[in-house]
C-alpha positions in Angstrom: 109.5 97.4 89.7 109.7 97.2 93.5 106.4 98.4 94.7 102.9 99.3 93.8 101.8 103.0 93.5 100.2 102.7 96.9 103.5 102.3 98.5 104.9 105.5 97.1 101.6 107.3 97.9 102.2 106.3 101.5 105.6 107.8 101.4 104.3 111.0 99.8 101.7 111.3 102.6 104.4 111.5 105.3 105.4 114.8 106.7 108.9 116.2 105.9 110.4 114.9 109.1 109.1 111.4 108.5 110.2 111.4 104.9 113.7 112.4 106.0 113.7 109.6 108.6 112.7 107.1 106.0 115.4 108.3 103.6 118.0 108.3 106.3 117.2 104.7 107.2 117.4 103.6 103.6 120.7 105.5 103.2 122.1 103.8 106.3 121.5 100.5 104.6 123.5 101.7 101.6 126.5 102.9 103.7 128.5 99.6 103.7 128.6 99.7 99.9 130.6 102.9 100.1 132.7 101.9 103.1 133.9 98.7 101.3 134.7 100.7 98.2 136.7 103.2 100.3 138.6 100.4 102.0 139.5 98.7 98.7 140.6 101.8 97.0 142.1 103.5 100.1 140.0 106.6 99.6 141.1 109.7 101.4 138.3 111.1 103.6 136.5 107.8 103.2 134.9 108.3 106.6 133.1 111.5 105.6 129.9 109.9 104.3 129.4 108.1 107.6 130.0 111.3 109.5 127.5 113.1 107.3 125.0 110.4 107.9 125.6 110.7 111.6 124.8 114.4 111.4 121.6 113.6 109.6 120.5 111.2 112.2 121.3 113.7 114.9 119.2 116.3 113.2 116.3 113.9 113.3 116.2 113.4 117.0 117.5 116.9 118.0 115.3 119.5 116.2 117.6 122.3 117.4 120.6 120.8 115.6 121.5 122.6 112.4 123.4 121.3 109.5 125.5 123.2 106.9 123.8 121.7 103.9 126.1 123.5 101.4 129.2 122.2 102.9 127.9 118.6 103.2 126.7 118.7 99.6 130.1 119.8 98.4 131.8 117.1 100.4 129.7 114.4 98.9 130.2 115.8 95.4 133.9 115.9 95.9 134.0 112.2 96.9 132.1 110.9 93.8 134.6 108.5 92.1 135.3 108.7 88.4 133.7 105.5 87.2 136.1 105.1 84.3 139.1 105.0 86.7 137.9 101.9 88.5 137.6 98.4 86.9 135.2 96.8 89.5 131.5 97.0 90.1 131.8 98.5 93.6 132.2 102.0 92.2 128.5 102.1 91.2 126.8 101.3 94.6 129.4 103.5 96.2 128.3 106.4 94.0 124.7 105.6 94.7 125.3 106.1 98.4 126.9 109.5 97.8 124.0 110.4 95.5 121.5 109.5 98.2 123.2 111.7 100.8 123.6 114.6 98.4 120.0 114.3 97.4 118.7 114.3 100.9 120.8 117.4 101.9 119.8 119.2 98.7 116.1 118.4 99.3 116.3 119.7 102.9 118.1 122.8 101.8 115.7 123.6 99.0 112.6 122.2 100.7 111.9 119.8 97.8 110.1 116.9 99.4 109.7 114.9 96.2 113.4 114.2 96.2 113.2 112.6 99.6 110.6 110.2 98.2 113.1 109.3 95.4 115.5 107.7 97.9 113.3 104.7 98.0 113.6 104.3 94.2 117.3 104.9 94.3 117.9 102.1 96.9 115.8 99.7 94.8 117.6 100.7 91.6 120.9 99.9 93.3 119.7 96.5 94.1 118.3 95.9 90.6 121.5 97.0 89.0 123.5 94.7 91.2 121.3 91.7 90.5 121.6 92.3 86.8 125.4 92.7 86.9 126.0 89.7 89.2 123.5 87.2 87.9 123.7 88.2 84.2 120.4 86.4 83.4 119.9 85.0 80.0 116.7 86.7 79.1 115.5 88.0 75.8 113.2 90.9 76.7 113.2 93.8 79.1 110.0 92.4 80.6 111.7 89.1 81.3 114.6 90.9 82.9 112.2 92.9 85.1 110.5 89.7 86.2 113.8 88.1 87.0 114.9 91.0 89.1 111.6 91.4 90.9 111.6 87.7 91.9 115.2 87.7 93.1 115.8 87.1 96.8 117.7 90.4 97.2 114.9 92.4 95.7 112.3 90.5 97.9 114.4 91.5 100.9 114.6 95.1 99.7 110.8 95.3 99.4 110.2 93.7 102.8 112.7 95.9 104.6 111.4 99.1 102.9 107.9 98.0 104.0 109.0 97.4 107.6 110.8 100.8 107.7 107.9 102.6 106.3 105.5 101.1 108.8 107.9 102.2 111.6 108.1 105.7 110.2 104.3 106.0 109.9 104.0 105.2 113.6 106.4 108.1 114.5 103.8 110.9 115.1 106.4 112.9 117.1 110.1 113.1 117.7 111.0 110.3 119.9 114.8 110.3 120.3 115.1 106.8 121.8 113.1 105.3 119.0 115.2 107.1 116.3 118.5 106.2 118.0 117.3 102.6 118.4 116.5 102.3 114.7 119.9 103.8 113.7 121.7 101.4 116.1 119.7 98.4 114.8 120.6 99.2 111.2 124.2 99.9 111.9 124.7 96.9 114.1 123.2 94.7 111.4 126.0 96.0 109.1 124.6 94.5 105.9 123.8 96.7 102.9 120.9 96.6 100.6 122.9 94.4 98.2 124.2 92.1 100.9 127.6 93.7 101.5 129.0 93.3 105.0 132.4 94.7 106.1 132.8 91.7 108.4 132.9 89.2 105.5 
């Protein structure tokens, strides 16, 4: 829905470190979705996903830095909210953020690069689901719904930003700490999620 096969082939062509960087950048854009949910529901340990993501970023610019994948995976799994206990939509994008982090850590632990590629699809599916839930378009077929979502402004932004991030990652032919830190800072300072959530609103 969000990209041609050529886009995903480009992701698959990246090395493991580049795939992880791309996945981390996309997950950074998903973080405000969880942070807002944690604020509204007064979640205990609501800061843990942000801390886990910081550790991931650190591992990308410091190759000697080691993460305890098992502990991080367990932390993310423990934070997954029970969807039937919450009566507002925010539980779903919040869960997607936790899924993204858990998927990345599991992929790195088990050396399954395909799962890193799937973060692109997960981010896009978060946007698609949000568009459908918020807009509730009156369409009669799945094809018409797909067209509506594809043409929506939020999905256009998602495609554009994923393209920009992929181009940046493709240019990183080595570990350049300043470039990685700069990307993280730019994304975090922007403070707007893939579905337009901002904690400053």
